[in-house]
All heavy atoms as an XYZ file, in Angstrom:
721
protein
N     -53.152    -74.201    -21.212
C     -53.966    -74.826    -22.232
C     -53.063    -75.362    -23.336
O     -52.097    -74.704    -23.746
C     -54.987    -73.826    -22.784
C     -55.870    -74.392    -23.883
S     -56.962    -73.193    -24.681
C     -57.406    -72.073    -23.424
N     -53.336    -76.518    -23.794
C     -52.589    -77.134    -24.933
C     -53.230    -76.672    -26.250
O     -54.417    -76.790    -26.429
C     -52.643    -78.661    -24.815
C     -51.998    -79.131    -23.533
C     -51.979    -79.299    -26.021
C     -52.217    -80.610    -23.207
N     -52.396    -76.125    -27.150
C     -52.904    -75.660    -28.405
C     -53.276    -76.776    -29.318
O     -52.508    -77.742    -29.495
C     -51.826    -74.790    -29.111
O     -51.488    -73.669    -28.249
C     -52.341    -74.259    -30.434
N     -54.474    -76.733    -29.909
C     -54.935    -77.733    -30.876
C     -54.819    -77.161    -32.285
O     -55.391    -76.087    -32.548
C     -56.403    -78.079    -30.633
O     -56.541    -78.785    -29.450
N     -54.162    -77.845    -33.187
C     -54.160    -77.415    -34.572
C     -55.513    -77.845    -35.228
O     -56.160    -78.776    -34.712
C     -52.996    -78.183    -35.218
C     -52.886    -79.444    -34.389
C     -53.311    -79.035    -33.008
N     -55.911    -77.164    -36.294
C     -57.121    -77.600    -36.965
C     -56.965    -79.064    -37.472
O     -55.908    -79.431    -37.983
C     -57.296    -76.660    -38.158
C     -56.377    -75.535    -37.888
C     -55.309    -76.034    -36.958
N     -58.010    -79.850    -37.321
C     -58.045    -81.207    -37.830
C     -58.274    -81.207    -39.352
O     -57.704    -81.902    -40.094
C     -59.128    -82.001    -37.125
C     -59.320    -83.412    -37.645
C     -58.284    -84.341    -37.040
N     -58.479    -85.718    -37.453
C     -59.111    -86.640    -36.752
N     -59.641    -86.381    -35.614
N     -59.227    -87.836    -37.257
N     -59.119    -80.224    -39.740
C     -59.445    -80.010    -41.189
C     -59.553    -78.539    -41.432
O     -60.009    -77.776    -40.597
C     -60.823    -80.652    -41.572
C     -60.939    -82.065    -41.234
C     -61.708    -82.526    -40.157
C     -60.285    -83.043    -42.011
C     -61.849    -83.837    -39.834
C     -60.419    -84.400    -41.721
C     -61.185    -84.789    -40.616
N     -59.075    -78.108    -42.618
C     -59.278    -76.740    -43.074
C     -59.920    -76.873    -44.461
O     -59.374    -77.521    -45.325
C     -57.967    -75.942    -43.148
O     -57.446    -75.843    -41.818
C     -58.184    -74.573    -43.683
N     -61.056    -76.196    -44.619
C     -61.806    -76.270    -45.875
C     -62.123    -74.835    -46.313
O     -62.574    -74.018    -45.527
C     -63.106    -77.030    -45.722
C     -63.911    -77.049    -47.001
C     -62.860    -78.457    -45.201
N     -61.804    -74.528    -47.581
C     -62.233    -73.242    -48.134
C     -63.262    -73.496    -49.226
O     -63.032    -74.340    -50.105
C     -61.001    -72.517    -48.722
O     -60.073    -72.303    -47.657
C     -61.380    -71.167    -49.340
N     -64.382    -72.769    -49.114
C     -65.467    -73.002    -50.064
C     -66.214    -71.700    -50.272
O     -66.708    -71.069    -49.314
C     -66.424    -74.071    -49.506
C     -67.574    -74.360    -50.434
C     -67.400    -75.122    -51.581
C     -68.824    -73.834    -50.186
C     -68.414    -75.387    -52.447
C     -69.865    -74.090    -51.047
C     -69.659    -74.858    -52.179
O     -70.714    -75.100    -53.039
N     -66.288    -71.251    -51.509
C     -67.166    -70.152    -51.911
C     -66.967    -68.927    -51.027
O     -67.942    -68.312    -50.541
C     -68.612    -70.590    -51.962
C     -69.487    -69.659    -52.809
O     -68.945    -68.918    -53.657
O     -70.694    -69.636    -52.609
N     -65.750    -68.554    -50.745
C     -65.452    -67.305    -49.997
C     -65.321    -67.466    -48.491
O     -65.089    -66.493    -47.787
N     -65.476    -68.670    -47.956
C     -65.354    -68.879    -46.525
C     -64.325    -69.984    -46.259
O     -64.223    -70.956    -47.004
C     -66.709    -69.281    -45.913
N     -63.613    -69.855    -45.170
C     -62.661    -70.857    -44.702
C     -63.183    -71.377    -43.363
O     -63.539    -70.610    -42.488
C     -61.247    -70.312    -44.541
O     -60.807    -69.866    -45.833
C     -60.312    -71.330    -44.011
N     -63.237    -72.701    -43.233
C     -63.633    -73.357    -41.981
C     -62.464    -74.071    -41.439
O     -61.872    -74.898    -42.122
C     -64.770    -74.332    -42.233
C     -66.153    -73.730    -42.599
C     -66.198    -73.418    -44.049
C     -67.217    -74.698    -42.213
N     -62.109    -73.795    -40.189
C     -61.118    -74.583    -39.436
C     -61.884    -75.430    -38.460
O     -62.596    -74.931    -37.575
C     -60.172    -73.690    -38.681
C     -59.165    -73.012    -39.589
O     -58.886    -73.502    -40.668
N     -58.621    -71.890    -39.168
N     -61.771    -76.760    -38.612
C     -62.491    -77.712    -37.767
C     -61.500    -78.250    -36.745
O     -60.479    -78.844    -37.124
C     -63.080    -78.842    -38.612
C     -63.840    -79.850    -37.726
C     -64.008    -78.294    -39.708
N     -61.774    -78.115    -35.472
C     -60.897    -78.541    -34.384
C     -61.540    -79.757    -33.658
O     -62.706    -79.712    -33.317
C     -60.661    -77.411    -33.383
C     -59.953    -76.248    -33.967
C     -60.669    -75.234    -34.612
C     -58.585    -76.130    -33.867
C     -60.021    -74.131    -35.128
C     -57.921    -75.026    -34.398
C     -58.628    -74.026    -35.042
N     -60.736    -80.774    -33.426
C     -61.087    -81.907    -32.568
C     -60.187    -81.793    -31.333
O     -58.974    -81.871    -31.448
C     -60.837    -83.243    -33.248
C     -61.775    -83.479    -34.401
N     -62.053    -84.759    -34.843
C     -62.523    -82.693    -35.194
C     -62.929    -84.703    -35.823
N     -63.213    -83.457    -36.075
N     -60.800    -81.559    -30.176
C     -59.998    -81.232    -28.978
C     -60.466    -82.064    -27.790
O     -61.674    -82.384    -27.673
C     -60.112    -79.758    -28.640
N     -59.540    -82.410    -26.960
C     -59.840    -83.062    -25.688
C     -59.813    -82.045    -24.536
O     -59.341    -80.902    -24.745
C     -58.891    -84.204    -25.415
C     -59.158    -85.378    -26.344
O     -60.286    -85.733    -26.648
N     -58.082    -85.975    -26.840
N     -60.308    -82.431    -23.407
C     -60.359    -81.493    -22.252
C     -59.017    -80.814    -22.038
O     -57.971    -81.439    -22.037
C     -60.734    -82.287    -21.003
C     -60.929    -81.430    -19.779
C     -61.378    -82.211    -18.601
C     -61.576    -81.267    -17.399
N     -62.089    -81.988    -16.268
N     -59.060    -79.475    -21.921
C     -57.861    -78.683    -21.688
C     -57.129    -78.236    -22.946
O     -56.154    -77.506    -22.878
N     -57.604    -78.699    -24.099
C     -56.998    -78.312    -25.364
C     -57.858    -77.215    -26.016
O     -59.032    -77.051    -25.690
C     -56.887    -79.497    -26.330
C     -56.034    -80.631    -25.794
C     -56.008    -81.830    -26.687
O     -56.910    -81.994    -27.575
O     -55.134    -82.680    -26.514
N     -57.265    -76.517    -26.966
C     -58.034    -75.479    -27.668
C     -57.098    -74.424    -28.262
O     -56.004    -74.729    -28.733
N     -57.559    -73.189    -28.208
C     -56.790    -72.063    -28.734
C     -56.557    -71.055    -27.629
O     -57.496    -70.391    -27.171
C     -57.549    -71.410    -29.879
C     -57.844    -72.302    -31.104
C     -58.733    -71.616    -32.091
C     -56.518    -72.718    -31.749
N     -55.298    -70.936    -27.126
C     -55.000    -69.963    -26.083
C     -55.300    -68.536    -26.531
O     -55.445    -68.266    -27.734
C     -53.500    -70.167    -25.841
C     -53.199    -71.529    -26.365
C     -54.140    -71.738    -27.499
N     -55.304    -67.665    -25.576
C     -55.624    -66.257    -25.790
C     -54.895    -65.685    -27.005
O     -53.676    -65.804    -27.132
C     -55.236    -65.458    -24.528
C     -55.608    -64.032    -24.603
C     -55.281    -63.331    -23.298
N     -55.410    -61.939    -23.413
C     -55.498    -61.071    -22.405
N     -55.492    -61.544    -21.184
N     -55.636    -59.803    -22.607
N     -55.702    -65.078    -27.893
C     -55.142    -64.465    -29.115
C     -56.154    -63.460    -29.667
O     -57.304    -63.368    -29.145
C     -54.797    -65.513    -30.174
C     -56.031    -66.274    -30.667
N     -56.639    -67.248    -29.909
C     -56.753    -66.146    -31.804
C     -57.697    -67.710    -30.594
N     -57.797    -67.057    -31.740
N     -55.813    -62.739    -30.667
C     -56.710    -61.792    -31.321
C     -56.423    -61.787    -32.823
O     -55.338    -62.211    -33.238
C     -56.527    -60.389    -30.762
N     -57.357    -61.328    -33.605
C     -57.207    -61.205    -35.058
C     -57.586    -59.790    -35.500
O     -58.285    -59.074    -34.766
C     -58.202    -62.134    -35.787
C     -58.214    -63.536    -35.311
N     -57.305    -64.483    -35.751
C     -59.029    -64.183    -34.454
C     -57.576    -65.609    -35.155
N     -58.585    -65.472    -34.358
N     -57.151    -59.381    -36.649
C     -57.535    -58.095    -37.194
C     -58.884    -58.146    -37.922
O     -59.290    -57.211    -38.517
C     -56.444    -57.559    -38.147
O     -56.291    -58.482    -39.218
N     -59.579    -59.305    -37.802
C     -60.831    -59.522    -38.514
C     -61.726    -60.361    -37.567
O     -61.253    -61.056    -36.680
C     -60.610    -60.309    -39.811
C     -59.690    -61.451    -39.641
C     -60.138    -62.697    -39.219
C     -58.293    -61.291    -39.847
C     -59.277    -63.750    -39.016
C     -57.441    -62.343    -39.644
C     -57.958    -63.559    -39.231
O     -57.077    -64.621    -38.994
N     -63.029    -60.291    -37.788
C     -63.979    -61.075    -37.017
C     -64.065    -62.509    -37.562
O     -63.701    -62.756    -38.705
C     -65.339    -60.428    -37.116
N     -64.557    -63.422    -36.704
C     -64.895    -64.772    -37.183
C     -66.007    -65.367    -36.364
O     -66.265    -64.899    -35.230
C     -63.600    -65.663    -37.208
C     -63.107    -66.099    -35.901
N     -63.632    -67.150    -35.166
C     -62.074    -65.616    -35.143
C     -62.882    -67.296    -34.063
N     -61.980    -66.365    -33.984
N     -66.621    -66.357    -36.876
C     -67.725    -67.045    -36.248
C     -67.196    -68.370    -35.623
O     -66.371    -69.042    -36.185
C     -68.759    -67.397    -37.303
C     -70.099    -67.979    -36.828
C     -70.887    -66.890    -36.148
C     -70.863    -68.505    -38.044
N     -67.678    -68.693    -34.441
C     -67.317    -69.928    -33.775
C     -68.577    -70.701    -33.390
O     -69.554    -70.106    -32.965
C     -66.491    -69.659    -32.503
O     -65.252    -69.055    -32.883
C     -66.141    -70.948    -31.749
N     -68.493    -72.023    -33.603
C     -69.652    -72.892    -33.204
C     -69.105    -74.208    -32.656
O     -67.994    -74.600    -33.021
C     -70.608    -73.134    -34.371
C     -69.966    -73.793    -35.580
S     -70.989    -73.703    -37.020
C     -70.433    -72.161    -37.710
N     -69.891    -74.846    -31.814
C     -69.504    -76.107    -31.201
C     -70.421    -77.182    -31.797
O     -71.636    -77.029    -31.779
C     -69.651    -76.029    -29.689
S     -69.127    -77.520    -28.810
N     -69.848    -78.277    -32.269
C     -70.637    -79.377    -32.864
C     -70.782    -80.599    -31.988
O     -71.649    -81.390    -32.195
C     -70.018    -79.769    -34.207
C     -70.238    -78.722    -35.276
N     -71.360    -78.590    -35.986
C     -69.425    -77.703    -35.696
C     -71.261    -77.587    -36.826
N     -70.107    -77.021    -36.676
N     -69.822    -80.773    -31.039
C     -69.870    -81.945    -30.173
C     -69.141    -81.605    -28.906
O     -68.220    -80.758    -28.916
C     -69.222    -83.162    -30.810
N     -69.517    -82.235    -27.810
C     -68.863    -81.948    -26.546
C     -69.255    -80.560    -26.030
O     -70.351    -80.097    -26.269
N     -68.311    -79.893    -25.371
C     -68.525    -78.544    -24.854
C     -67.207    -77.821    -24.785
O     -66.145    -78.382    -24.650
C     -69.195    -78.601    -23.480
O     -68.352    -79.222    -22.533
N     -67.307    -76.467    -24.919
C     -66.146    -75.626    -24.824
C     -66.549    -74.320    -24.179
O     -67.734    -73.989    -24.110
C     -65.496    -75.419    -26.188
S     -66.544    -74.670    -27.462
N     -65.540    -73.590    -23.711
C     -65.782    -72.274    -23.133
C     -65.017    -71.296    -24.004
O     -63.872    -71.503    -24.405
C     -65.365    -72.224    -21.677
C     -65.823    -70.893    -21.062
C     -63.922    -72.474    -21.486
C     -65.814    -70.898    -19.521
N     -65.676    -70.180    -24.286
C     -65.045    -69.077    -24.967
C     -64.875    -67.979    -23.937
O     -65.853    -67.581    -23.268
C     -65.871    -68.542    -26.148
C     -65.991    -69.614    -27.199
C     -65.260    -67.257    -26.723
C     -66.801    -69.218    -28.397
N     -63.652    -67.497    -23.787
C     -63.407    -66.382    -22.881
C     -63.007    -65.217    -23.790
O     -62.195    -65.365    -24.720
C     -62.249    -66.712    -21.957
C     -62.559    -67.842    -20.972
C     -61.363    -68.153    -20.109
N     -61.559    -69.372    -19.366
C     -61.178    -70.575    -19.860
N     -60.522    -70.715    -20.974
N     -61.378    -71.649    -19.107
N     -63.573    -64.022    -23.572
C     -63.236    -62.846    -24.312
C     -63.437    -61.621    -23.437
O     -64.354    -61.581    -22.636
C     -63.997    -62.794    -25.608
C     -65.511    -62.739    -25.463
C     -66.146    -62.759    -26.802
C     -67.410    -61.938    -26.779
N     -67.923    -61.680    -28.095
N     -62.594    -60.694    -23.529
C     -62.625    -59.379    -22.845
C     -63.717    -59.268    -21.779
O     -64.707    -58.633    -21.969
C     -62.722    -58.293    -23.870
C     -61.717    -58.412    -24.958
C     -60.891    -57.161    -25.207
O     -61.187    -56.115    -24.620
O     -59.985    -57.275    -26.046
N     -63.495    -59.940    -20.662
C     -64.413    -59.795    -19.523
C     -65.637    -60.666    -19.541
O     -66.522    -60.503    -18.695
N     -65.770    -61.570    -20.516
C     -66.974    -62.424    -20.578
C     -66.567    -63.840    -20.841
O     -65.503    -64.123    -21.376
C     -67.890    -61.967    -21.706
C     -68.486    -60.590    -21.415
C     -69.321    -60.124    -22.559
N     -68.390    -59.665    -23.603
C     -68.739    -59.210    -24.783
N     -70.002    -59.163    -25.100
N     -67.864    -58.808    -25.650
N     -67.441    -64.777    -20.466
C     -67.246    -66.195    -20.745
C     -68.571    -66.744    -21.257
O     -69.658    -66.356    -20.835
C     -66.857    -66.962    -19.480
C     -65.479    -66.624    -18.963
C     -65.087    -67.489    -17.799
O     -65.930    -68.281    -17.283
O     -63.971    -67.415    -17.349
N     -68.466    -67.691    -22.162
C     -69.656    -68.358    -22.716
C     -69.389    -69.825    -22.840
O     -68.396    -70.249    -23.451
C     -70.006    -67.812    -24.127
C     -71.126    -68.524    -24.829
C     -72.467    -68.324    -24.155
C     -71.214    -68.019    -26.286
N     -70.248    -70.644    -22.228
C     -70.187    -72.086    -22.343
C     -70.951    -72.491    -23.602
O     -72.075    -72.052    -23.801
C     -70.790    -72.740    -21.124
C     -70.916    -74.280    -21.192
C     -69.555    -74.936    -21.191
C     -71.776    -74.790    -20.050
N     -70.340    -73.251    -24.488
C     -70.965    -73.646    -25.777
C     -71.102    -75.162    -25.839
O     -70.200    -75.894    -25.429
C     -70.135    -73.163    -26.978
C     -70.037    -71.696    -27.130
S     -69.299    -71.190    -28.702
C     -70.708    -71.390    -29.768
N     -72.226    -75.615    -26.428
C     -72.474    -76.997    -26.770
C     -73.051    -77.008    -28.158
O     -73.189    -75.936    -28.788
C     -73.481    -77.647    -25.797
O     -74.773    -77.068    -26.022
C     -73.079    -77.500    -24.348
N     -73.442    -78.188    -28.693
C     -74.047    -78.266    -29.987
C     -75.368    -77.505    -30.084
O     -75.818    -77.175    -31.156
C     -74.256    -79.740    -30.374
C     -75.231    -80.463    -29.465
C     -75.373    -81.916    -29.912
C     -76.306    -82.691    -29.020
N     -77.604    -82.151    -28.820
N     -75.957    -77.188    -28.956
C     -77.239    -76.471    -28.919
C     -77.079    -74.934    -28.836
O     -78.082    -74.258    -28.770
C     -78.081    -77.003    -27.736
C     -78.437    -78.438    -27.918
O     -78.831    -78.840    -29.050
O     -78.360    -79.200    -26.934
N     -75.851    -74.463    -28.708
C     -75.611    -73.077    -28.578
C     -75.529    -72.403    -29.968
O     -74.876    -72.926    -30.900
C     -74.256    -72.787    -27.829
O     -74.274    -73.506    -26.600
C     -74.024    -71.331    -27.622
N     -76.170    -71.234    -30.087
C     -76.111    -70.470    -31.312
C     -74.669    -70.098    -31.616
O     -73.907    -69.743    -30.686
C     -76.957    -69.228    -31.191
C     -76.978    -68.364    -32.440
C     -77.948    -67.235    -32.310
O     -78.974    -67.360    -31.679
N     -77.607    -66.130    -32.954
N     -74.219    -70.155    -32.901
C     -72.836    -69.711    -33.210
C     -72.636    -68.275    -32.714
O     -73.562    -67.474    -32.621
C     -72.822    -69.767    -34.745
C     -73.799    -70.823    -35.062
C     -74.906    -70.652    -34.045
N     -71.387    -67.983    -32.384
C     -70.994    -66.705    -31.792
C     -70.031    -65.962    -32.702
O     -69.071    -66.569    -33.198
C     -70.317    -66.958    -30.419
C     -69.747    -65.657    -29.865
C     -71.285    -67.545    -29.435
N     -70.266    -64.666    -32.894
C     -69.365    -63.831    -33.652
C     -68.309    -63.256    -32.708
O     -68.650    -62.636    -31.720
C     -70.135    -62.693    -34.321
C     -69.243    -61.867    -35.229
O     -68.420    -62.382    -35.985
N     -69.374    -60.559    -35.169
N     -67.045    -63.520    -33.013
C     -65.940    -62.965    -32.222
C     -65.421    -61.757    -32.967
O     -64.984    -61.871    -34.143
C     -64.886    -63.993    -31.960
C     -65.368    -65.189    -31.137
C     -64.287    -66.287    -31.074
C     -65.794    -64.772    -29.771
N     -65.454    -60.591    -32.354
C     -65.131    -59.359    -33.017
C     -63.655    -59.188    -33.315
O     -62.807    -59.778    -32.644
C     -65.564    -58.180    -32.108
C     -67.033    -58.143    -31.785
C     -67.351    -56.988    -30.831
C     -67.925    -58.033    -33.028
N     -63.389    -58.417    -34.354
C     -62.025    -58.123    -34.723
C     -61.296    -57.395    -33.598
O     -61.925    -56.609    -32.843
C     -61.987    -57.223    -35.967
N     -60.062    -57.701    -33.370
C     -59.118    -57.046    -32.451
C     -59.478    -57.340    -30.989
O     -58.793    -56.895    -30.073
C     -59.034    -55.523    -32.700
C     -57.891    -54.941    -31.923
C     -58.860    -55.203    -34.180
N     -60.480    -58.129    -30.702
C     -60.846    -58.479    -29.331
C     -60.200    -59.780    -28.959
O     -60.427    -60.779    -29.665
C     -62.379    -58.554    -29.209
C     -62.867    -58.803    -27.832
C     -64.389    -58.809    -27.717
O     -65.006    -59.794    -28.076
O     -64.927    -57.731    -27.330
N     -59.424    -59.836    -27.912
C     -58.743    -61.092    -27.536
C     -59.818    -62.106    -27.128
O     -60.923    -61.752    -26.628
C     -57.694    -60.901    -26.455
C     -58.210    -60.590    -25.090
C     -58.291    -59.375    -24.507
C     -58.719    -61.516    -24.109
N     -58.799    -59.470    -23.244
C     -59.114    -60.787    -22.959
C     -58.935    -62.877    -24.098
C     -59.620    -61.358    -21.819
C     -59.466    -63.478    -22.963
C     -59.808    -62.722    -21.841
N     -59.492    -63.361    -27.343
C     -60.389    -64.487    -26.943
C     -59.565    -65.742    -26.862
O     -58.472    -65.826    -27.342
C     -61.557    -64.635    -27.966
C     -61.090    -64.841    -29.341
N     -60.735    -63.812    -30.202
C     -60.903    -65.974    -30.084
C     -60.366    -64.290    -31.347
N     -60.468    -65.625    -31.335
N     -60.120    -66.736    -26.159
C     -59.566    -68.103    -26.208
C     -60.754    -69.038    -26.223
O     -61.882    -68.717    -25.892
C     -58.572    -68.389    -25.072
C     -59.190    -68.472    -23.682
O     -60.270    -69.056    -23.513
O     -58.533    -67.959    -22.742
N     -60.464    -70.293    -26.677
C     -61.458    -71.335    -26.789
C     -60.844    -72.574    -26.151
O     -59.787    -73.027    -26.586
C     -61.885    -71.585    -28.216
C     -62.339    -70.314    -28.907
C     -62.944    -72.694    -28.294
C     -62.543    -70.440    -30.423
N     -61.505    -73.136    -25.133
C     -60.977    -74.289    -24.447
C     -62.027    -75.400    -24.399
O     -63.176    -75.190    -23.964
C     -60.565    -73.927    -23.014
C     -59.937    -75.080    -22.267
C     -59.485    -74.691    -20.881
O     -59.513    -73.485    -20.524
O     -59.061    -75.593    -20.139
N     -61.637    -76.632    -24.790
C     -62.516    -77.788    -24.658
C     -62.702    -78.176    -23.197
O     -61.718    -78.181    -22.417
C     -61.958    -78.966    -25.423
N     -63.962    -78.471    -22.820
C     -64.234    -78.812    -21.449
C     -64.411    -80.334    -21.274
O     -64.550    -80.797    -20.134
C     -65.497    -78.127    -20.988
C     -65.420    -76.591    -20.917
C     -66.729    -75.996    -20.520
C     -64.280    -76.118    -20.023
N     -64.384    -81.046    -22.359
C     -64.495    -82.505    -22.285
C     -63.843    -83.139    -23.512
O     -63.659    -82.472    -24.540
C     -65.941    -82.960    -22.191
C     -66.824    -82.499    -23.302
C     -68.309    -82.804    -23.027
O     -68.710    -83.980    -23.266
O     -69.014    -81.893    -22.608
N     -63.434    -84.382    -23.357
C     -62.816    -85.106    -24.474
C     -63.836    -85.251    -25.616
O     -65.018    -85.332    -25.399
C     -62.340    -86.484    -24.059
C     -61.143    -86.455    -23.111
O     -60.519    -85.372    -22.947
O     -60.840    -87.510    -22.510
N     -63.320    -85.215    -26.825
C     -64.191    -85.408    -28.016
C     -64.902    -84.140    -28.439
O     -65.892    -84.220    -29.211
N     -64.477    -82.988    -27.978
C     -65.124    -81.731    -28.357
C     -64.726    -81.385    -29.811
O     -63.570    -81.517    -30.203
C     -64.753    -80.601    -27.433
O     -65.258    -80.885    -26.103
C     -65.284    -79.249    -27.860
N     -65.696    -80.929    -30.557
C     -65.485    -80.446    -31.944
C     -66.027    -79.042    -32.047
O     -67.199    -78.814    -31.766
C     -66.193    -81.361    -32.971
C     -65.985    -80.820    -34.398
C     -65.695    -82.810    -32.885
N     -65.129    -78.113    -32.382
C     -65.609    -76.743    -32.646
C     -65.060    -76.252    -33.981
O     -64.060    -76.802    -34.474
C     -65.258    -75.800    -31.477
C     -63.806    -75.550    -31.246
C     -63.124    -74.480    -31.838
C     -63.078    -76.389    -30.401
C     -61.758    -74.257    -31.582
C     -61.742    -76.147    -30.111
C     -61.106    -75.096    -30.741
N     -65.736    -75.286    -34.531
C     -65.391    -74.760    -35.895
C     -65.295    -73.270    -35.820
O     -66.175    -72.581    -35.267
C     -66.471    -75.197    -36.872
C     -66.163    -74.672    -38.279
C     -66.658    -76.726    -36.958
N     -64.243    -72.720    -36.436
C     -64.099    -71.300    -36.670
C     -64.286    -71.035    -38.156
O     -63.703    -71.709    -38.973
C     -62.719    -70.815    -36.199
C     -62.562    -70.767    -34.733
O     -63.534    -70.777    -34.012
N     -61.351    -70.700    -34.277
N     -65.104    -70.022    -38.480
C     -65.391    -69.671    -39.859
C     -64.924    -68.250    -40.109
O     -65.264    -67.346    -39.402
C     -66.921    -69.755    -40.135
C     -67.221    -69.393    -41.590
C     -67.487    -71.117    -39.792
N     -64.061    -68.117    -41.147
C     -63.471    -66.856    -41.543
C     -63.821    -66.530    -43.002
O     -64.088    -67.421    -43.769
C     -61.934    -66.957    -41.467
C     -61.384    -67.378    -40.167
C     -61.224    -68.719    -39.835
C     -60.952    -66.406    -39.276
C     -60.679    -69.104    -38.644
C     -60.380    -66.818    -38.038
C     -60.258    -68.165    -37.748
N     -63.700    -65.234    -43.297
C     -63.694    -64.884    -44.732
C     -62.456    -65.498    -45.373
O     -61.388    -65.559    -44.718
C     -63.728    -63.374    -44.889
N     -62.548    -65.979    -46.587
C     -61.449    -66.623    -47.259
C     -60.198    -65.745    -47.210
O     -60.241    -64.539    -47.376
C     -61.804    -66.882    -48.686
C     -60.801    -67.691    -49.477
C     -61.272    -68.048    -50.865
O     -62.372    -67.618    -51.272
O     -60.537    -68.756    -51.552
N     -59.048    -66.396    -46.914
C     -57.755    -65.695    -46.876
C     -57.426    -65.100    -45.500
O     -56.384    -64.528    -45.332
N     -58.345    -65.203    -44.509
C     -58.115    -64.616    -43.186
C     -58.101    -65.717    -42.136
O     -59.036    -65.875    -41.389
C     -59.179    -63.573    -42.891
C     -59.157    -62.440    -43.815
C     -60.132    -61.390    -43.457
C     -60.014    -60.222    -44.371
N     -60.901    -59.133    -43.983
N     -57.025    -66.446    -42.074
C     -56.898    -67.470    -41.069
C     -55.480    -67.595    -40.645
O     -54.999    -68.195    -39.870
C     -57.429    -68.827    -41.549
C     -56.913    -69.269    -42.887
C     -55.747    -70.017    -42.969
C     -57.557    -68.920    -44.045
C     -55.252    -70.389    -44.190
C     -57.096    -69.331    -45.262
C     -55.958    -70.036    -45.351
O     -55.467    -70.407    -46.597
């Protein structure tokens, strides 16, 4: 998987949003954090893989909480995918 850097990073009122624009096969390879974060898909589709589970996400999928210390990856399944990770401010 090709690593995608955030297209935009915005911090507002205690939350940081990393907005990713990714094409098929791009995203965030397997990693973990010491804190939880929320992930949502705004356009296209992506798959989240985490400790024995997979979830296909589109703009119609409810945002998902990724737990602290649990490995996960996020991969775009089509060109033009936009996904967002939301963290508590200072944890990115």
